[in-house]
N, C-alpha and C positions, 0 to 999 in steps of 0.2 A: 435730823434736819426738820425745820418747821415748814409746814405747807400752808398754802392760802386757806385751806379748809379750817385751820386752827385760829385764824385771825379774827378778832372781835370787831364789831362795827365801830367806826370812828378811827381805827388804826391806819397808819400809813406804813407801807412796807416796800421793799425793793426786791425785784425778782432776781434770784440767783441762778435758777435753771428751770427749764421746762423739760421734765422727764418724759418717759414714754416714747412711742414711735408711731409712725403711720399717720393715717388721716386725722386722728384726734389731736396729735401734737401739731400738725400742720395747720389745722383749723384754729387752734388757740393762738399760734404765732401770727396767723393772718388777721386776727382780731386786734393785734398790736401788743400782745403780751409776750415780750421778748426779754432776754437777759439784760439787766440793768435798769429797766423801766420801773417807775414808782407807781404803786397802786394804792388807792384809798378804798377801804371797804365801807360802803355807804350804809347798807342795811342787809339783814338776813330775814327771809320770809318766816312767818310764825312757826311753821313746822320745820324750819331749818334748811329748806331747799326750795328755790335757788337763793343765791346771794347776789347782791348788786355791787359792782365795783366801778370806780372811776379810773379810767386809764386814758392818757393822751387826749384829754378833753371830751371823752365819750363815756357814757354810762353803759355798762354791759351786765347782763345776767349770766351767771355761771352755775351749773349744777355742782353740788358738793363733790361728786365723783370726778368732774373735770378739774375742780380746784385742788383736789388731792395730788395731782401730778405737777403742780406749780410750786417749786421750792422758793421760799422767801426768807429775808432777814430783816 
């Protein structure tokens, strides 16, 4: 399965599943990243971490480790 970590800047993807458990999963879901929502990867920092995504009208910064548990298509 493809994760958000693998998505290139400018691509639009849809969330299939937020893997993991506990506080990290809950924090990601509280930011609005839930099953079925569309994300646009705006940009990635020069060293690759963090990445900026557009979700539900907001811009969010995510660490690559957090993006790795978000499965997309």
